[in-house]
C-alpha positions, 0 to 999 in steps of 0.5 A: 694486545701486544705483550712485547715492547720490542717492535716498531713500524715496518720501514718504507710502508712495507707489508709482510710478504714472508713468514720466517719460522724459528725455534726458541733454543730455550728450555721452555715456552715461559722462558722464551716468552720472558726473553722475547718481552724483555726490552734488554734482550732487543728480540721479539717475534709476532707469535710464540707457539708453545709445545702444547699449542695455543699460539701466543701473539706478542707483536701485532702483525702489522708492526715490525718485530725483531726476529730475523737479524741479518740475512736475506731472501731474494731481493729482500734484505730487511727481512724484519720489515717484510716478514711475520716471525713465528717462534716454536718453543723447542730447545733444538734437540727434540722433535716438535710435538703433534699439538705444536705442529697442529697449532702452527698449521692453523696459524700459518693458514690464517697468516697466509690468507690474511696477507696473501702470502704464497706458500713458497714464502714460508721459510726457516731462519736458516734459509735466510741466514745460513752463515748464522742460523740452523733453526728450525732445524733437521727435526722440523717437518717442512714436508707436512707443511707442504702437504697442507699448502703451507710451504713447498717441497721438491717434486717426487722423482726429480731427475739429477742435474749438473752439480754446477747448476746448484748455486744458481738454482739455490739463488733463484729460489731465494737463498743468499749468495754464501759460501758453497759448503754453507749453502749446501748445508742450509738446503739440506737442512730443510730438504735433505737432512739425512744427506751427507758428503759432497754436492750431488746430482740429487741436490742439484736436481731438487734445487733446479725443480724448486727454482723452476717452480717457485722462482723468487721475485720472479727470477729464473735460474742463470748458469 
C-alpha cells in the first residue's frame, strides 16, 4: 500500500528507465518518512531505505513520485516521469551503513530486473541536477554498486585524454550541459571524490571511457 499522497500518473504513458539515488539530508528515517508523506511538502520517493535496511515502499513504482525536480539525463527532461526514486536515510555527513547498502543492493537488483533498466541508468541526484544537488554525495560507494552490476564505473587504467574532450564526453554519457566548473564537480563527486584542482587528462580519460562504453540514448561523443 502506498504511504505517500505525493504522486501521480507518469506523463504520456512513460515507463521508468532510470533510477535516481538520493540521500534524505534529515536526522532520521522517521523524520524523512514524515516529510515524504506530508502533502504540504510536495515531495516523495518510491522507496526509503533506513539506516538499518528494510526498504519502505512509499509510492508504487508504476506511478510518478516527486523526487527529482528540475534537471535532465541525456534526452530525458521530465526525470520524475521516467525514473524510480530511492531515498537513503542519511544526513549527508556520514558513511552509509553496511545494512543500508546491502538493502539497497537487493532493492536495486529487483527494480532493474522488473523494469529492464540497464546499470548505466542508475544515477545520483547530483548527476542529473549538478546546479542544485550534491546527493548521494562523496561517501556513497558507487564502485560497490558497479561491482555488483547495479551501476557503472570507469575501466581500470583508463588512458588520459585531451582536457578539451571532457565536456562532450560527459554529455555523451548523460550529464546535462552546465557550467564547466559545475560539470567537473558533479563528475568528480561520483567518480573521483578525492580529486582537487583544475580539470586533468585523467578526468577526461575517465569520461571518454564511460561515454564510449555507455553512451546515453545511443549517442557517441562529439568534439
